[in-house]
N, C-alpha and C positions, 0 to 999 in steps of 0.2 A: 493200210491193214484200217479196219475201224478201233477206236478208243471203246474198250469194256466198259462204257455208261453210257445213257441218255442224259440229254440236257431239259433244263426245267427252268423257265425266265419268267419272271414275273415284271409285267410291265405296266404296273400302276403304285410301285408305291410310293409312298412321298407325294400324291398328289396332291392331299391334302394341307401339308405343310408349303407348296405351292400354287397354291388356289389360284392368285394373279394369274399366272402361264401357263396352267393345265386346267382351266377352265375350259377349253374347247376342244384338247388334246389332251393323253393319259402321258406318262412319263416317258414311256419309251417311246414313242413317236416327238419327242422334245426336241427340234434342230439345238446341233452342235454342230460350231467349226466351220462351218460355212454352209456343209453340203450332207454334212453325216444327219444323225439320229442315232438320240442313248441307244434304240437297242441296236443298234450293227454292233457296239462294243461286246457287247454282249453274246451277242452272234455269231459276227469273227472269230472270237475267240474259240469258238466251241467248234466253226467248221475249222481253222487252221490246225483243232487238235485231233480232227477227224472225227467228231462227235457224230455218228450217222442221224440219229433219230432229237429232235429237239423240239418241245411241246412250251410256248406260250401262252399264258397265263393271263387273260385281259377281264375287266370289269366294268368300265364305264370310259366314253367319248374315245370309243376304238375303234371309230373309221377310219380315221387318217393312219392308224395304225397297218391297220388292213391293207388299206391302196400303198402303205411304201410297202409291205413285205410281199402282197402280191402271189406268189409259188411258191417262193422263196431263191429262184436261182438264179441270184445275183451272191448266195452263200453257198450254192451248190447242193441247197434243201429240197429241188424239185421233182425228186422220187417216185416209182411206182411204189418204193418198198420203203420203210419207213422215211426221213427226210422230216419235213416241219409241217407240223398240228399247231392250229388257235384254235383256245378253248376257249368259247365263251365265258358269262360268270355266273351261266344257268347248268352247270354240272350234270346234275340232276335234277328235276322238273317240280317235285316234291321237295328238295331243299331250299327254295327261293334263289336269291344272291348271297353268294358266300361273307361271312362276315372277315373273317381271318383266314391266313393262311393256312392252320389247320384245316380247316374248313375247304379251303381251296385245294388242298393236295387229295383230300377224300373224295372230290369232285371229281378228279380227273385219276384216279384209284385202277381205275381197268386200264389206261394206260401204261401207268407206270408196272402193272402185276403180268399183264403180256408181253412187256417187252425181255428181248431174249440176252439181254446185259445185267452183268451183274451189279453195276453200281448207277447212281444218282449222282448228277451234277447240278445241285440248288443257286440261283442268282438273280438277285433284284436287275435293274438297270440304273441305279443309279451309281454304281461302283465305277470309273471311266479309266481302265488298262489295256494293257497289252499281254495275256499270259498263255503259255502252254499247258493246258491241264494234266498232259500226262504227268508233270512234275510232280503238284501233290497229291495226285490219286497214287502215283508208284509209293509214294511218302504214306500214304492213309493205307497201302496195304501192309508197307514192310510194316507200320506200326502197329497193326492190327485190330486199327481203332473202330468202334463204334460211326462217330462221326471224325469229322477233318473239317474245323474250319478253317478258313483266306482269312489269314493277319495282314497287319500293318505297322509301323513301326512311325510313328511319327520323324520328322527330320527335324532338327534343330530350327526353332521360333515359329513351327508347327501348332496349331492351337484348336480343339476345335470344340465344340458343343453338343452334350444329349449323344453320347459315344457310348458301346462296350468297349469295356478295357477287361482286357484277359490279366492275370499271374500264371505263367507259365511254370515248370518243373524242369530240370535240366536238359530230360528227355524229350521238351515239347510239348507236355498235355497240360489242359487245361486244370488249375487249381481252383481257380476262383475267377469269378465273371462278375462284374458291374454293370448295372445298365445307367444308362442317361446320365451320363460323369463327361464333366470337362473334362478332356484329355488336352497334357502338353509332353514337349519334347521327349520324346523315349519311352511315353505312355504307349501300348501293344492294344491297338483299337479292332474291331472285329469289319468286314467289308461287305455284309447280307451276302457270302459267298460261301457256300461249305458241298463237302462230300459226303455219302453216306451207301452203304450196302440196301439193294433194291428189298432184298426181305426184312429187313431192319427197320425202313423208311414204314414199310407197309405195316409190321406190327405196333411202330411207336403212334403213327396215326388212327391203327383200330384203338389203339388204348386210353389216348387223348381221345377223340370221339365218346367215346367210353366213361370217361368222367370227366366230361363238357370243358376240356383248356381249351384254350383261348389265344397263347401267344405263345410259338415257336422259343422264344430266348428266355423267357420266364420260367412260363407253366411246365417246360419239357430240359432245357440244358443247362439252365441254371441250377432248377431242383432236383437234378437227376447228376451231377459230377462226381459223387460217388458211386451212383448205379452204372452210369455210362464210360467208358472210354473217349473223353474228348482230347482230340490233338488237335494245333495247330497249326498250321505251315504258312509262315510267313511271304509275303512279296516284297519285294525290294526294287520294283522298277518303278516311273514311275504314273500317280495314281490320286484319282481325284475320286474322292463323293461328294455326289450334291444331293445335300438336304434341303436347302433353303435357295429363295432366286441370288443372295449373295453370293450364292456357293458357287452356282449357274455362271454366274458371268465370273467370278476370278477363273475358275475353272477355262472359260474360252479363252480368257486373256492369257493365261498360260500359256495356254498352244503355239502364242506369237510367238515363242523364242522356239528355234528351229531344234536345240539340243532335244526339246520335250517335245516338238512335232515329230524327232528322228524317233526316238525311244518306243514313243505311243501308238506311232503309224505304224512302225516296222519292225517292231527289235523280235517280234516271234510271228510274225507273217504279216500283213498287210490288214486291213481295214476295209470291209466295202459294205459297198451301198447299192440305194436303186440310184443306177445312172439315169438322168438326165440331159435329153438334147437341147443344150441353148447356144446360142451364140457365142464366140468370144466376146473378153469385156471391151468394150471399145472407150478409149482417152480422147479427151480432147486437149485443145494445143496447149491451154494454161494449166491443165491436170497437176494436179502434187499429191503422188502417192507415197506412203513411207511406212514401214514394219508394220506390212496390214497384209491381210486374207481376202481376195476378192473373188468370188466364183462368178464364173459366166454367167454373161446374159444382161450385167451391170453397165452403164454408161458413166463416166467419170467427168465431169466437167472442171471441179472444184478440188479441193483438198480434202485427203484422207489420211490419219494419222495413226496409227496403234489402232488400229479395229478391225473389224470384222462384222464384211458385207456378204449377206446370203445373195440368192439370183437374182437378176432381173431388178437393183436397186440401183433408182438414181441420183447424181449428187449432182445440181445445178453450176451454173458459174457462180464464182466470190462465195458457193457452200463453203461450212470446214464442218470435217467428221472428226471428232479425236478422242480416242481412248473409250468405244463404242460399237456397238453390235447393233447391226441392223437386218432384219431377218428379212424375206423373199418379198420382194413387190414395194417395197419400204419409198416411198420419194421425199429430198430433198430440195425445196427450191429453192431460188436464187436468193444467195445472202444468207441464208439462213445458217443457226451456229448450234449444232450438239458436240456438249462432252458429257461422258457418262451416261449416257443414254441406252437404253435397251430397248429397241423398241420391237415388239410383234411384226405378221404380215400385214402387209396391205397399208401402214400406215404412211400418213398424207403432212409434211410438214411444209406449212404457204412459207411462202417468202419471205428473209427478213426475220422469221421464228427464232427465238434466243431459248435453249432449256440446260443447263445447266446442273449436273449432278457432283456427286465426289466419288471417291474409289469406294467409301467404304458405304455408300447410298447411294449405287446408282437410279438414275428416275426408268420407271418400265413405265410404258405404252400399250395401249391395248389393241387387241389385234385389231385391225379397220378403220383407229381413228384418224382423225382430219384436225391438226391443230394450226 
């Protein structure tokens, strides 16, 4: 039985904040964890929750996203009716490229209004988690809320900048929200995921367009706390938000821990992705690999420790790769040393090359670079 909701995924949030790595791709297409893309998590959560209709809103640099998604068959969304919808930046030819989420939602209003489902799930691609949408939707309906935001309480020693911080009533209603705050342990923050009714969303966006509002959180949520009933459903599982290059690096490194992988990839169902047909990993006689994720198609002749290697990465004899993330097609020459390095696709590190960053500031190497 299908969930009584459609899904809308924004693929481009935080592209500007992560311009180094999103220069040739949108946020949703950003590789993660050795073989996934960020959009896979939002899509898989909806697929595992039986959301039958999902719209993905693109803006720029979305060619690799389109290639990855294809017909949507990997997420069981290649259907004659409903299924996966891809929305380019021009929702209406007269409106031009949308400038914010309000304009984007207004541009796909026909898709929303024609839906036969009563609710709408809206999410960005910057939050990684494994969640069953049926639980927060039931909470939303039980509360009789206009809007339900998915919240997350920061764990011990966690600290994040530029977050939306909520104050909640005992019943779970949002009584106050502060935007662009530094959040610390026990603070309740937003996740850029929320639920609302279809008709409520249509009316809300029409009103926002009439008054030239530009920001959903500031102009709608924050300014209408007394007018709208905004509830918060707390997610308690493994969750990582990616708002910066350091966030991206740390989130990847966190899934090297077996318990984190178990929760993230199998908690409420598997994470689906486009399957690439590659040969198995090949290891040389003197290869040494520990605490790492190695994708198919790699050739390891040297040493790899506490690292993530995407497909078709080569590590030659005598080379050492530690605490690093190497994307598809990266080549590490003989006796090269890499530590705390994040390399984009098809980077070449020549023989004997040494690059050493630090945990707080890994070294990023652009796509196709030769060092």
